[in-house]
C-alpha positions in Angstrom: 33.7 -6.6 268.0 33.1 -4.9 264.6 31.4 -1.6 264.2 31.1 0.5 261.0 33.2 -2.2 259.4 36.1 -1.6 261.8 37.4 -3.3 264.9 36.4 -1.5 268.1 40.1 -0.8 269.0 40.6 0.9 265.7 37.5 3.0 266.2 38.7 4.1 269.6 42.1 5.0 268.3 40.6 7.0 265.4 38.1 8.8 267.7 40.8 9.6 270.3 43.1 10.9 267.6 40.3 13.0 266.1 39.6 14.4 269.6 43.2 15.5 270.0 43.3 17.0 266.5 40.0 18.9 267.0 41.3 20.2 270.3 44.6 21.4 268.8 42.8 23.1 265.9 40.4 24.9 268.3 43.2 26.1 270.6 46.2 26.6 268.3 44.6 26.9 264.9 47.1 24.3 263.7 48.4 20.8 264.3 45.6 18.7 262.8 47.1 17.0 259.8 50.6 16.9 261.4 49.2 14.3 263.7 46.5 12.9 261.4 48.8 11.6 258.7 50.8 9.3 261.1 47.5 8.1 262.6 46.1 7.1 259.2 49.3 5.6 257.9 50.5 3.7 261.0 47.3 3.3 263.0 44.8 2.6 260.2 47.3 1.1 257.8 46.2 3.2 254.9 48.5 3.7 251.9 49.7 7.2 251.5 47.7 7.6 248.3 44.5 7.4 250.4 45.9 8.8 253.6 47.0 12.2 252.2 43.6 13.2 250.6 41.6 11.8 253.5 43.8 13.9 255.9 43.2 17.0 253.8 39.4 16.3 253.8 39.2 15.7 257.6 41.3 18.8 258.5 39.2 21.0 256.2 36.0 19.9 257.9 37.4 20.3 261.4 39.0 23.6 260.7 35.7 25.0 259.4 33.9 23.5 262.5 36.3 25.3 264.8 36.2 28.6 263.0 32.8 29.8 264.4 34.0 31.1 267.8 36.9 33.0 266.3 34.5 34.7 263.8 32.2 35.7 266.6 35.1 37.2 268.6 36.4 39.0 265.5 39.7 37.0 265.6 40.3 36.8 261.9 42.6 39.2 260.1 41.6 39.7 256.5 44.6 41.6 255.2 47.3 39.2 256.3 45.0 36.3 255.3 44.9 37.6 251.7 48.6 38.4 251.5 49.6 35.0 252.8 46.7 33.0 251.5 46.7 33.8 247.8 50.3 32.7 247.2 49.5 29.7 249.4 46.7 28.6 247.0 49.1 28.8 244.1 51.7 26.8 246.0 49.2 24.1 247.0 48.2 23.6 243.4 51.8 23.4 242.2 52.9 21.1 245.1 49.9 18.8 244.5 50.8 18.6 240.8 54.4 17.7 241.6 53.2 14.8 243.8 50.7 13.7 241.2 53.4 13.6 238.6 55.8 11.6 240.9 58.4 14.3 241.0 58.9 14.2 244.8 59.9 11.1 246.8 58.1 10.2 250.0 61.2 10.3 252.3 62.1 13.7 250.9 58.6 15.0 251.6 58.8 14.0 255.2 62.4 15.3 255.7 61.5 18.7 254.3 58.5 18.9 256.5 60.4 17.9 259.7 63.1 20.5 259.0 60.5 23.3 258.4 58.7 22.4 261.7 62.0 22.6 263.7 62.9 26.0 262.2 59.4 27.4 262.9 59.5 26.2 266.5 62.9 27.9 267.1 61.8 31.1 265.5 58.5 31.2 267.6 60.4 30.8 270.9 63.2 33.2 269.8 60.8 36.1 269.2 58.6 35.8 272.2 58.2 39.5 273.0 58.7 41.0 269.5 56.6 44.1 268.9 54.3 44.3 265.9 56.3 45.3 262.8 55.3 48.4 260.8 53.5 47.3 257.6 55.6 48.0 254.5 56.6 46.4 251.3 59.2 44.2 252.9 56.5 42.7 255.3 54.1 42.1 252.5 56.8 40.3 250.4 57.9 38.2 253.3 54.3 37.1 254.1 53.6 36.4 250.4 56.8 34.3 250.1 55.9 32.4 253.3 52.5 31.8 251.9 54.0 30.2 248.7 56.2 27.9 250.9 53.2 27.0 253.1 51.2 26.1 250.0 54.0 24.0 248.5 54.2 22.1 251.8 50.4 21.6 251.8 50.4 20.2 248.3 53.5 18.0 248.8 53.1 16.7 252.3 49.3 16.7 252.6 49.2 19.0 255.6 47.0 22.0 256.3 50.0 24.2 256.8 48.9 25.7 260.1 52.3 24.8 261.7 53.9 27.4 259.4 51.0 29.8 259.0 50.7 30.6 262.7 54.4 31.5 263.2 54.3 33.6 260.0 51.3 35.6 261.2 52.8 36.0 264.7 56.4 36.8 263.6 55.9 38.7 260.3 52.5 40.2 260.7 52.8 40.8 264.4 49.4 39.2 265.2 48.6 38.0 268.8 48.4 34.2 269.1 44.5 34.1 269.2 44.2 36.3 266.1 46.8 34.2 264.3 45.0 31.0 265.2 41.6 32.2 263.9 43.2 33.5 260.7 45.1 30.2 260.3 41.9 28.1 260.4 40.5 30.0 257.4 43.7 29.5 255.4 44.0 25.9 256.4 40.5 25.1 255.1 40.9 26.8 251.8 44.5 25.6 251.3 43.6 22.0 252.0 40.6 22.1 249.5 42.9 23.4 246.8 45.5 20.7 247.5 42.8 18.0 247.5 41.6 19.2 244.0 45.2 19.3 242.7 45.9 15.7 243.9 42.8 14.6 241.9 42.2 11.5 244.0 39.0 11.0 246.1 39.9 8.8 249.1 37.0 6.3 248.7 38.8 3.5 250.5 39.2 5.7 253.6 35.7 7.2 253.8 34.5 4.7 256.5 37.1 6.3 258.8 35.5 9.7 258.5 32.8 9.0 261.2 35.0 8.3 264.2 37.5 11.0 263.2 34.8 13.7 262.9 32.9 12.6 266.0 36.1 12.7 268.1 37.2 15.9 266.4 33.9 17.6 267.3 34.2 16.6 270.9 37.8 17.8 271.1 36.9 21.0 269.3 34.2 21.8 271.8 36.6 21.4 274.7 39.2 23.5 272.9 36.8 26.3 272.1 36.0 26.6 275.8 39.6 26.7 276.9 41.1 28.8 274.1 40.0 32.3 275.4 41.3 31.5 278.9 44.8 30.4 277.9 47.7 32.9 278.2 49.6 34.0 275.1 52.9 32.6 276.5 51.4 29.2 277.2 49.9 29.1 273.7 53.3 29.8 272.2 55.0 27.2 274.3 52.3 24.6 273.5 52.6 25.2 269.8 56.4 25.1 269.9 56.2 21.7 271.7 53.8 20.5 269.1 56.2 21.5 266.3 59.2 19.7 267.9 57.2 16.5 268.5 55.9 16.5 264.9 59.4 17.1 263.5 60.8 14.2 265.5 57.9 11.9 264.5 58.1 12.8 260.8 61.9 12.7 260.8 61.8 9.1 262.1 59.2 8.2 259.5 61.4 9.6 256.8 64.4 7.5 257.9 62.3 4.4 258.1 60.8 4.9 254.6 64.1 5.7 253.1 65.6 2.5 254.5 62.6 0.6 253.2 63.0 2.0 249.7 66.7 1.1 249.8 65.9 -2.5 250.7 63.4 -2.6 247.8 65.9 -1.2 245.3 69.0 -3.1 246.7 68.2 -6.5 245.3 67.2 -5.0 241.9 70.5 -3.1 241.7 72.5 -6.2 242.6 70.7 -8.1 239.9 71.5 -5.5 237.3 75.1 -5.5 238.4 75.3 -9.3 238.2 73.9 -9.3 234.6 76.2 -6.5 233.5 79.3 -8.3 234.9 78.4 -11.6 233.3 77.6 -10.1 230.0 80.9 -8.2 229.9 
């Protein structure tokens, strides 16, 4: 059965994935594009050229859609958002430009992302009861540096950056998890828009996939918004750390697979060049 130009199974997969992503964004303020990219590349068979900008577009819309309850509860911190967010915008533009110029290979993108996710998960669990640090020049510089790295990851790997924003706000700025999640949604939306502009590619081929993703995301977001205020800080930290570890394993495996595939493509060409050189000598 075909609906909206897509098989019913693909629609169900996209809607289910959108629901999970919307739920995670509502509860954790992160996790959307970490799961969306594999869904678009593996599940919908989109090339990365279309999957990355479509992922940024969907995550921007879902982040904005889940931001309302956090704004009503006053759970957005302007000062850390500016200190971390402005360098992140610069990093997003730079990283997107690097990808557009072909300076970063796809396996390297995924490997860097997986490593960063594992480090963030370890730090988040290691500092479970850390008191809020006193604001000073060192804290400001650490946050700004983290923002630049988050932006580079957004531009290079096509992710919103919440997986790194939330630990930075919790560990460096000393924000509670709920406040960090709300602030992260603002930064994710702005960051992703800048990265999308830097890539300079509108995902026309993937636009039919928007409807099931956004409908599922809206339903998952509504459920997450109801549950988020009732979840304990410890449980939120544990859930986010588990998400990071799972995402790191998934992207690490994808990096190995794509590295092997690129080796298989270049292997015959290299052998041919060697054969020609040998016979010409």
